[in-house]
C-alpha positions as CSV (number, residue, x, y, z in Angstrom):
1,K,0.6,17.3,7.8
2,N,0.0,17.2,4.0
3,M,0.7,13.7,2.6
4,D,1.4,15.0,-0.9
5,E,4.7,16.7,0.1
6,D,5.8,17.5,-3.5
7,G,2.4,18.9,-4.7
8,S,2.1,16.3,-7.5
9,G,-1.4,15.5,-6.8
10,T,-0.6,11.9,-5.8
11,I,0.9,10.2,-2.9
12,S,4.2,8.1,-3.2
13,K,5.1,5.2,-1.0
14,E,7.9,7.4,0.4
15,E,5.5,10.3,1.2
16,F,3.1,7.8,2.8
17,A,5.9,6.3,4.9
18,T,6.8,9.7,6.2
19,V,3.3,10.5,7.4
20,L,3.0,7.1,9.1
21,D,5.5,8.6,11.7
22,S,2.9,11.1,12.7
23,E,1.3,10.4,16.1
24,E,-1.8,12.4,15.1
25,L,-2.3,10.3,11.9
26,V,-1.8,7.0,13.9
27,R,-4.3,8.1,16.5
28,A,-6.9,9.0,13.8
29,L,-6.4,5.7,11.9
30,N,-6.7,3.7,15.2
31,Q,-9.9,5.5,16.0
32,V,-11.5,4.2,12.7
33,G,-10.2,0.7,13.4
34,V,-7.2,0.6,11.0
35,D,-4.3,-1.6,12.0
36,V,-1.5,0.8,11.6
37,E,1.3,-1.8,12.1
38,G,-0.4,-4.1,9.5
39,L,-0.7,-1.1,7.2
40,A,3.0,-0.3,7.6
41,E,3.9,-3.8,6.7
42,L,1.8,-3.8,3.5
43,V,3.0,-0.5,2.1
44,E,4.8,-2.5,-0.7
45,V,1.5,-4.2,-1.7
46,I,-0.6,-1.0,-1.4
47,F,1.7,0.9,-3.7
48,S,2.6,-1.9,-6.2
49,D,2.2,-1.2,-9.8
50,E,0.0,-4.1,-11.3
51,E,1.3,-3.3,-14.8
52,D,5.0,-3.0,-14.1
53,I,6.3,-5.8,-11.9
54,G,8.7,-4.6,-9.3
55,Q,7.8,-0.9,-9.6
56,S,5.7,1.2,-7.2
57,R,3.1,3.6,-8.3
58,E,1.7,6.8,-6.8
59,L,-2.0,6.9,-5.6
60,T,-4.4,9.7,-5.5
61,F,-5.7,10.6,-2.0
62,S,-9.0,8.9,-2.7
63,E,-7.3,5.7,-4.0
64,L,-5.0,5.6,-0.9
65,M,-7.9,6.2,1.5
66,A,-9.9,3.4,-0.1
67,K,-7.0,1.0,0.4
68,V,-6.3,2.2,3.9
69,L,-9.9,1.8,5.0
70,Q,-9.8,-1.7,3.7
71,M,-7.2,-2.3,6.5
72,R,-9.9,-1.8,9.2
73,G,-10.0,-4.9,11.5
74,S,-13.7,-5.1,11.2
75,N,-13.5,-5.8,7.5
76,K,-13.8,-9.4,6.3
77,I,-11.5,-10.7,3.5
78,T,-13.2,-11.0,0.1
79,V,-12.6,-13.1,-2.9
80,K,-11.3,-9.9,-4.6
81,D,-8.7,-9.5,-1.8
82,V,-7.5,-13.1,-2.3
83,V,-7.3,-12.6,-6.0
84,E,-5.4,-9.3,-5.8
85,F,-3.0,-10.8,-3.2
86,H,-2.4,-13.8,-5.4
87,K,-1.7,-11.6,-8.4
88,F,0.8,-9.6,-6.3
89,V,2.6,-12.7,-5.1
90,K,2.7,-14.2,-8.6
91,Q,4.1,-11.0,-10.1
92,R,6.8,-10.8,-7.4
93,M,7.7,-14.4,-7.9
94,Q,8.0,-13.9,-11.6
95,A,10.2,-10.9,-11.1
96,T,12.5,-12.8,-8.7
97,S,12.7,-15.8,-11.1
98,D,13.7,-13.3,-13.9
99,E,16.4,-11.7,-11.7
100,L,17.8,-15.1,-10.8
101,R,17.9,-16.2,-14.4
102,E,20.0,-13.1,-15.3
103,L,22.7,-14.1,-12.7
């Protein structure tokens, strides 16, 4: 199944969520040690736009595969991982604070 369903050259969060339903893909990811359940839970983080808080961005196949392969259980967490996660959480908290102020 082709991940880039609309032929744009990039993969959206929605396109990726669709292919996660593929038993063949799930089997292939499990074979290389990717935690598919964890991957599904982190779709928001994987596709988050670092420049525009609250927006998602599309990824090239190479970018997506690099992020997916980082989800292998044998990988150790790095300082870069912690920094990127901290940045994501901080952006989300700021967006939530801004939304609350508007109420």
